[in-house]
BALOBA-1460 file (C-alpha; in Angstrom, 3 decimals):
// residues 242
<rec num="1" residu="x" x="-180.543" y="-86.698" z="98.045"/>
<rec num="2" residu="x" x="-181.318" y="-88.183" z="101.468"/>
<rec num="3" residu="x" x="-184.130" y="-86.760" z="103.607"/>
<rec num="4" residu="x" x="-181.778" y="-85.161" z="106.141"/>
<rec num="5" residu="x" x="-179.777" y="-83.523" z="103.348"/>
<rec num="6" residu="x" x="-183.005" y="-82.214" z="101.819"/>
<rec num="7" residu="x" x="-183.965" y="-80.626" z="105.113"/>
<rec num="8" residu="x" x="-180.556" y="-78.977" z="105.414"/>
<rec num="9" residu="x" x="-180.772" y="-77.753" z="101.820"/>
<rec num="10" residu="x" x="-184.199" y="-76.242" z="102.459"/>
<rec num="11" residu="x" x="-182.655" y="-73.886" z="105.020"/>
<rec num="12" residu="x" x="-180.189" y="-72.398" z="102.525"/>
<rec num="13" residu="x" x="-181.032" y="-69.023" z="100.967"/>
<rec num="14" residu="x" x="-181.253" y="-69.258" z="97.197"/>
<rec num="15" residu="x" x="-178.907" y="-67.114" z="95.105"/>
<rec num="16" residu="x" x="-180.465" y="-64.369" z="93.000"/>
<rec num="17" residu="x" x="-178.965" y="-65.794" z="89.811"/>
<rec num="18" residu="x" x="-178.046" y="-69.302" z="88.705"/>
<rec num="19" residu="x" x="-174.863" y="-69.141" z="86.594"/>
<rec num="20" residu="x" x="-173.770" y="-72.387" z="84.984"/>
<rec num="21" residu="x" x="-177.227" y="-74.007" z="85.043"/>
<rec num="22" residu="x" x="-178.432" y="-74.525" z="81.475"/>
<rec num="23" residu="x" x="-181.944" y="-75.028" z="80.095"/>
<rec num="24" residu="x" x="-182.778" y="-78.217" z="78.192"/>
<rec num="25" residu="x" x="-186.020" y="-76.691" z="76.858"/>
<rec num="26" residu="x" x="-188.029" y="-79.870" z="77.382"/>
<rec num="27" residu="x" x="-191.200" y="-79.669" z="75.298"/>
<rec num="28" residu="x" x="-194.329" y="-80.185" z="77.419"/>
<rec num="29" residu="x" x="-197.396" y="-78.089" z="76.734"/>
<rec num="30" residu="x" x="-199.233" y="-76.735" z="79.763"/>
<rec num="31" residu="x" x="-202.310" y="-78.683" z="80.780"/>
<rec num="32" residu="x" x="-205.022" y="-78.131" z="83.373"/>
<rec num="33" residu="x" x="-204.458" y="-79.921" z="86.674"/>
<rec num="34" residu="x" x="-207.298" y="-82.319" z="87.408"/>
<rec num="35" residu="x" x="-208.966" y="-82.355" z="90.810"/>
<rec num="36" residu="x" x="-209.636" y="-85.659" z="92.547"/>
<rec num="37" residu="x" x="-210.572" y="-86.954" z="95.995"/>
<rec num="38" residu="x" x="-207.229" y="-85.796" z="97.407"/>
<rec num="39" residu="x" x="-206.589" y="-82.693" z="95.281"/>
<rec num="40" residu="x" x="-208.801" y="-79.614" z="95.665"/>
<rec num="41" residu="x" x="-208.720" y="-76.470" z="93.523"/>
<rec num="42" residu="x" x="-208.705" y="-73.146" z="95.375"/>
<rec num="43" residu="x" x="-207.343" y="-70.745" z="92.707"/>
<rec num="44" residu="x" x="-205.581" y="-67.626" z="93.924"/>
<rec num="45" residu="x" x="-207.808" y="-65.477" z="91.713"/>
<rec num="46" residu="x" x="-210.780" y="-66.407" z="93.911"/>
<rec num="47" residu="x" x="-209.026" y="-64.831" z="96.941"/>
<rec num="48" residu="x" x="-210.631" y="-61.400" z="97.088"/>
<rec num="49" residu="x" x="-207.982" y="-59.858" z="99.349"/>
<rec num="50" residu="x" x="-205.002" y="-61.295" z="97.486"/>
<rec num="51" residu="x" x="-202.727" y="-58.902" z="95.609"/>
<rec num="52" residu="x" x="-201.672" y="-61.665" z="93.251"/>
<rec num="53" residu="x" x="-205.274" y="-62.802" z="92.881"/>
<rec num="54" residu="x" x="-206.338" y="-59.360" z="91.678"/>
<rec num="55" residu="x" x="-203.617" y="-59.438" z="89.026"/>
<rec num="56" residu="x" x="-204.748" y="-62.876" z="87.857"/>
<rec num="57" residu="x" x="-208.338" y="-61.604" z="87.651"/>
<rec num="58" residu="x" x="-207.144" y="-58.691" z="85.538"/>
<rec num="59" residu="x" x="-205.303" y="-61.109" z="83.246"/>
<rec num="60" residu="x" x="-208.285" y="-63.477" z="83.013"/>
<rec num="61" residu="x" x="-210.582" y="-60.596" z="82.033"/>
<rec num="62" residu="x" x="-208.371" y="-60.063" z="78.975"/>
<rec num="63" residu="x" x="-207.776" y="-63.812" z="78.428"/>
<rec num="64" residu="x" x="-211.081" y="-65.510" z="79.316"/>
<rec num="65" residu="x" x="-209.816" y="-68.997" z="78.418"/>
<rec num="66" residu="x" x="-207.297" y="-68.777" z="81.239"/>
<rec num="67" residu="x" x="-209.520" y="-70.216" z="83.962"/>
<rec num="68" residu="x" x="-207.611" y="-73.323" z="85.088"/>
<rec num="69" residu="x" x="-204.602" y="-74.099" z="87.257"/>
<rec num="70" residu="x" x="-202.028" y="-74.987" z="84.614"/>
<rec num="71" residu="x" x="-198.809" y="-76.984" z="84.960"/>
<rec num="72" residu="x" x="-196.445" y="-79.103" z="82.921"/>
<rec num="73" residu="x" x="-197.946" y="-82.627" z="82.851"/>
<rec num="74" residu="x" x="-194.986" y="-84.089" z="84.751"/>
<rec num="75" residu="x" x="-195.775" y="-81.879" z="87.744"/>
<rec num="76" residu="x" x="-199.458" y="-82.808" z="87.651"/>
<rec num="77" residu="x" x="-198.543" y="-86.494" z="87.888"/>
<rec num="78" residu="x" x="-196.158" y="-85.769" z="90.769"/>
<rec num="79" residu="x" x="-198.929" y="-83.987" z="92.680"/>
<rec num="80" residu="x" x="-201.070" y="-87.129" z="92.514"/>
<rec num="81" residu="x" x="-198.177" y="-89.113" z="93.979"/>
<rec num="82" residu="x" x="-197.663" y="-86.555" z="96.751"/>
<rec num="83" residu="x" x="-201.365" y="-86.447" z="97.647"/>
<rec num="84" residu="x" x="-201.445" y="-90.225" z="97.963"/>
<rec num="85" residu="x" x="-198.741" y="-90.023" z="100.654"/>
<rec num="86" residu="x" x="-200.849" y="-87.790" z="102.920"/>
<rec num="87" residu="x" x="-202.715" y="-89.138" z="105.948"/>
<rec num="88" residu="x" x="-206.325" y="-90.169" z="105.477"/>
<rec num="89" residu="x" x="-208.641" y="-87.174" z="105.383"/>
<rec num="90" residu="x" x="-205.943" y="-84.672" z="104.386"/>
<rec num="91" residu="x" x="-205.602" y="-83.337" z="100.848"/>
<rec num="92" residu="x" x="-203.726" y="-80.803" z="98.761"/>
<rec num="93" residu="x" x="-205.373" y="-77.436" z="98.110"/>
<rec num="94" residu="x" x="-203.891" y="-75.935" z="94.931"/>
<rec num="95" residu="x" x="-203.746" y="-72.156" z="94.540"/>
<rec num="96" residu="x" x="-201.522" y="-71.262" z="91.588"/>
<rec num="97" residu="x" x="-199.449" y="-73.047" z="88.999"/>
<rec num="98" residu="x" x="-198.421" y="-71.303" z="85.809"/>
<rec num="99" residu="x" x="-198.165" y="-67.514" z="86.042"/>
<rec num="100" residu="x" x="-198.148" y="-65.297" z="82.935"/>
<rec num="101" residu="x" x="-194.967" y="-63.254" z="82.700"/>
<rec num="102" residu="x" x="-196.910" y="-59.985" z="82.793"/>
<rec num="103" residu="x" x="-198.544" y="-61.049" z="86.067"/>
<rec num="104" residu="x" x="-195.085" y="-61.906" z="87.400"/>
<rec num="105" residu="x" x="-193.726" y="-58.459" z="86.615"/>
<rec num="106" residu="x" x="-196.751" y="-56.646" z="88.039"/>
<rec num="107" residu="x" x="-196.583" y="-58.740" z="91.206"/>
<rec num="108" residu="x" x="-192.912" y="-57.901" z="91.657"/>
<rec num="109" residu="x" x="-193.567" y="-54.187" z="91.253"/>
<rec num="110" residu="x" x="-196.612" y="-54.124" z="93.511"/>
<rec num="111" residu="x" x="-194.819" y="-55.994" z="96.315"/>
<rec num="112" residu="x" x="-192.048" y="-53.402" z="96.063"/>
<rec num="113" residu="x" x="-194.606" y="-50.564" z="96.119"/>
<rec num="114" residu="x" x="-196.300" y="-52.088" z="99.161"/>
<rec num="115" residu="x" x="-192.949" y="-52.204" z="100.951"/>
<rec num="116" residu="x" x="-192.385" y="-48.498" z="100.267"/>
<rec num="117" residu="x" x="-195.819" y="-47.656" z="101.666"/>
<rec num="118" residu="x" x="-195.141" y="-49.641" z="104.834"/>
<rec num="119" residu="x" x="-191.571" y="-48.346" z="105.148"/>
<rec num="120" residu="x" x="-191.635" y="-44.624" z="104.241"/>
<rec num="121" residu="x" x="-187.889" y="-44.167" z="104.722"/>
<rec num="122" residu="x" x="-186.909" y="-47.020" z="102.412"/>
<rec num="123" residu="x" x="-185.340" y="-46.533" z="98.990"/>
<rec num="124" residu="x" x="-186.636" y="-48.022" z="95.750"/>
<rec num="125" residu="x" x="-183.583" y="-50.289" z="95.671"/>
<rec num="126" residu="x" x="-184.396" y="-51.620" z="99.148"/>
<rec num="127" residu="x" x="-188.010" y="-52.165" z="98.125"/>
<rec num="128" residu="x" x="-186.992" y="-54.122" z="95.039"/>
<rec num="129" residu="x" x="-184.548" y="-56.196" z="97.078"/>
<rec num="130" residu="x" x="-187.382" y="-57.058" z="99.471"/>
<rec num="131" residu="x" x="-189.761" y="-57.930" z="96.623"/>
<rec num="132" residu="x" x="-187.179" y="-60.220" z="95.020"/>
<rec num="133" residu="x" x="-187.192" y="-62.423" z="98.126"/>
<rec num="134" residu="x" x="-190.763" y="-63.506" z="97.359"/>
<rec num="135" residu="x" x="-191.158" y="-62.845" z="93.622"/>
<rec num="136" residu="x" x="-188.508" y="-63.874" z="91.115"/>
<rec num="137" residu="x" x="-187.292" y="-60.969" z="89.007"/>
<rec num="138" residu="x" x="-187.151" y="-62.047" z="85.323"/>
<rec num="139" residu="x" x="-184.210" y="-59.664" z="84.906"/>
<rec num="140" residu="x" x="-182.177" y="-61.935" z="87.197"/>
<rec num="141" residu="x" x="-183.462" y="-65.486" z="86.699"/>
<rec num="142" residu="x" x="-186.234" y="-67.509" z="85.075"/>
<rec num="143" residu="x" x="-189.348" y="-67.436" z="87.320"/>
<rec num="144" residu="x" x="-190.508" y="-71.004" z="88.093"/>
<rec num="145" residu="x" x="-194.209" y="-70.167" z="87.916"/>
<rec num="146" residu="x" x="-193.782" y="-68.638" z="84.450"/>
<rec num="147" residu="x" x="-192.358" y="-71.969" z="83.282"/>
<rec num="148" residu="x" x="-195.368" y="-73.923" z="84.549"/>
<rec num="149" residu="x" x="-192.825" y="-75.517" z="86.892"/>
<rec num="150" residu="x" x="-194.091" y="-74.398" z="90.306"/>
<rec num="151" residu="x" x="-197.177" y="-74.837" z="92.428"/>
<rec num="152" residu="x" x="-198.480" y="-72.844" z="95.403"/>
<rec num="153" residu="x" x="-200.471" y="-75.079" z="97.711"/>
<rec num="154" residu="x" x="-201.339" y="-76.040" z="101.264"/>
<rec num="155" residu="x" x="-202.957" y="-78.890" z="103.172"/>
<rec num="156" residu="x" x="-206.697" y="-79.070" z="103.714"/>
<rec num="157" residu="x" x="-208.966" y="-81.137" z="105.954"/>
<rec num="158" residu="x" x="-211.154" y="-82.921" z="103.412"/>
<rec num="159" residu="x" x="-214.084" y="-83.386" z="105.795"/>
<rec num="160" residu="x" x="-214.381" y="-79.767" z="106.974"/>
<rec num="161" residu="x" x="-212.641" y="-78.168" z="103.951"/>
<rec num="162" residu="x" x="-210.679" y="-76.028" z="106.416"/>
<rec num="163" residu="x" x="-206.995" y="-75.361" z="105.836"/>
<rec num="164" residu="x" x="-204.546" y="-76.823" z="108.288"/>
<rec num="165" residu="x" x="-202.635" y="-74.305" z="110.410"/>
<rec num="166" residu="x" x="-199.426" y="-73.113" z="108.718"/>
<rec num="167" residu="x" x="-198.829" y="-70.034" z="110.828"/>
<rec num="168" residu="x" x="-199.349" y="-67.515" z="108.036"/>
<rec num="169" residu="x" x="-201.514" y="-66.889" z="105.023"/>
<rec num="170" residu="x" x="-200.322" y="-67.884" z="101.565"/>
<rec num="171" residu="x" x="-198.427" y="-64.988" z="99.930"/>
<rec num="172" residu="x" x="-197.746" y="-63.161" z="103.181"/>
<rec num="173" residu="x" x="-194.582" y="-61.263" z="102.317"/>
<rec num="174" residu="x" x="-192.751" y="-61.351" z="105.637"/>
<rec num="175" residu="x" x="-190.303" y="-63.666" z="107.366"/>
<rec num="176" residu="x" x="-193.120" y="-65.596" z="109.068"/>
<rec num="177" residu="x" x="-193.623" y="-67.147" z="105.628"/>
<rec num="178" residu="x" x="-190.094" y="-68.579" z="105.636"/>
<rec num="179" residu="x" x="-190.329" y="-72.370" z="105.643"/>
<rec num="180" residu="x" x="-188.368" y="-72.664" z="108.883"/>
<rec num="181" residu="x" x="-189.639" y="-69.514" z="110.594"/>
<rec num="182" residu="x" x="-189.347" y="-69.624" z="114.387"/>
<rec num="183" residu="x" x="-192.396" y="-67.378" z="114.707"/>
<rec num="184" residu="x" x="-194.975" y="-70.123" z="114.195"/>
<rec num="185" residu="x" x="-196.502" y="-72.624" z="116.599"/>
<rec num="186" residu="x" x="-195.267" y="-76.230" z="116.859"/>
<rec num="187" residu="x" x="-198.475" y="-77.390" z="115.138"/>
<rec num="188" residu="x" x="-197.980" y="-74.993" z="112.229"/>
<rec num="189" residu="x" x="-194.369" y="-76.101" z="111.834"/>
<rec num="190" residu="x" x="-195.393" y="-79.771" z="111.868"/>
<rec num="191" residu="x" x="-197.841" y="-79.051" z="109.057"/>
<rec num="192" residu="x" x="-195.120" y="-77.262" z="107.087"/>
<rec num="193" residu="x" x="-192.878" y="-80.292" z="107.524"/>
<rec num="194" residu="x" x="-195.650" y="-82.698" z="106.515"/>
<rec num="195" residu="x" x="-196.124" y="-80.771" z="103.284"/>
<rec num="196" residu="x" x="-192.338" y="-80.600" z="102.831"/>
<rec num="197" residu="x" x="-191.953" y="-84.355" z="103.329"/>
<rec num="198" residu="x" x="-194.618" y="-85.418" z="100.827"/>
<rec num="199" residu="x" x="-193.550" y="-82.898" z="98.185"/>
<rec num="200" residu="x" x="-189.804" y="-83.560" z="98.343"/>
<rec num="201" residu="x" x="-190.355" y="-87.312" z="98.522"/>
<rec num="202" residu="x" x="-191.710" y="-87.244" z="94.961"/>
<rec num="203" residu="x" x="-189.025" y="-84.871" z="93.649"/>
<rec num="204" residu="x" x="-190.244" y="-81.324" z="94.210"/>
<rec num="205" residu="x" x="-187.898" y="-78.644" z="95.550"/>
<rec num="206" residu="x" x="-188.949" y="-76.372" z="98.396"/>
<rec num="207" residu="x" x="-188.317" y="-72.616" z="98.624"/>
<rec num="208" residu="x" x="-186.799" y="-71.196" z="101.797"/>
<rec num="209" residu="x" x="-188.908" y="-67.993" z="101.827"/>
<rec num="210" residu="x" x="-192.349" y="-69.483" z="101.099"/>
<rec num="211" residu="x" x="-193.644" y="-72.586" z="102.852"/>
<rec num="212" residu="x" x="-196.376" y="-73.000" z="100.210"/>
<rec num="213" residu="x" x="-194.134" y="-72.941" z="97.101"/>
<rec num="214" residu="x" x="-192.748" y="-76.097" z="95.459"/>
<rec num="215" residu="x" x="-191.149" y="-76.528" z="92.059"/>
<rec num="216" residu="x" x="-189.801" y="-79.073" z="89.614"/>
<rec num="217" residu="x" x="-187.789" y="-78.618" z="86.431"/>
<rec num="218" residu="x" x="-186.903" y="-74.933" z="86.917"/>
<rec num="219" residu="x" x="-183.624" y="-73.201" z="87.789"/>
<rec num="220" residu="x" x="-184.439" y="-73.234" z="91.499"/>
<rec num="221" residu="x" x="-185.111" y="-76.968" z="91.382"/>
<rec num="222" residu="x" x="-181.805" y="-77.605" z="89.578"/>
<rec num="223" residu="x" x="-179.963" y="-75.520" z="92.191"/>
<rec num="224" residu="x" x="-181.754" y="-77.268" z="95.069"/>
<rec num="225" residu="x" x="-180.747" y="-80.721" z="93.807"/>
<rec num="226" residu="x" x="-177.297" y="-79.683" z="92.527"/>
<rec num="227" residu="x" x="-178.116" y="-80.403" z="88.889"/>
<rec num="228" residu="x" x="-176.296" y="-78.888" z="85.905"/>
<rec num="229" residu="x" x="-179.424" y="-78.443" z="83.793"/>
<rec num="230" residu="x" x="-183.006" y="-77.369" z="84.278"/>
<rec num="231" residu="x" x="-185.870" y="-78.580" z="82.100"/>
<rec num="232" residu="x" x="-188.382" y="-75.844" z="81.323"/>
<rec num="233" residu="x" x="-188.251" y="-72.316" z="79.973"/>
<rec num="234" residu="x" x="-190.954" y="-69.630" z="80.157"/>
<rec num="235" residu="x" x="-194.185" y="-70.657" z="78.476"/>
<rec num="236" residu="x" x="-197.406" y="-68.724" z="77.859"/>
<rec num="237" residu="x" x="-200.778" y="-69.145" z="76.190"/>
<rec num="238" residu="x" x="-199.371" y="-68.582" z="72.726"/>
<rec num="239" residu="x" x="-197.011" y="-71.539" z="73.308"/>
<rec num="240" residu="x" x="-199.827" y="-74.045" z="73.618"/>
<rec num="241" residu="x" x="-201.062" y="-73.605" z="77.154"/>
<rec num="242" residu="x" x="-204.594" y="-74.866" z="76.571"/>
């Protein structure tokens, strides 16, 4: 798919379900993503104020071996390629790869609960609809993170270790997080497009509602690139994650 077509595709709202896209169940055990001079680990569970981070910490307390950012090996190799395309002095800061299914479900429910708190007149159905924009509902489709097929990341200045400006925090559940939001500064949008360019150039798919989310081999990726099959199904520790 040509670059212009990719940009146009990135503006399209994903469907809630993906009928007709079949899973090939490619066998790749999860492995820890290695850091290097262009790839920095900033796990979401180290973010004290993060809702998702607190759920990861809860999971890690019960599963103490789960202390790494995990992905399918193909995605790890693609990240190295993407990082090498960045300008000198700029790197990738990785926040979350694989997500246990129980963390996925709790995140979905808590985002819905948060919406109800902030919108007292809303119904539970409206809250769930809002939550599904940012967190895939396993009842509707296969969540990319739960397949080890998605990465949450942003760009970082490697000399100062400060994040580049993206106009919103990672995991901010509002429309300012949309990849093409018109509520951000020109600089923030340029940084979003820089990340978009390097990630899609190596084969990742973007996600319209989250500028920090990129995937490969999942249902969303297959839909993004108009493929008939996706590669990976849900995987967890018992399936050989470490």
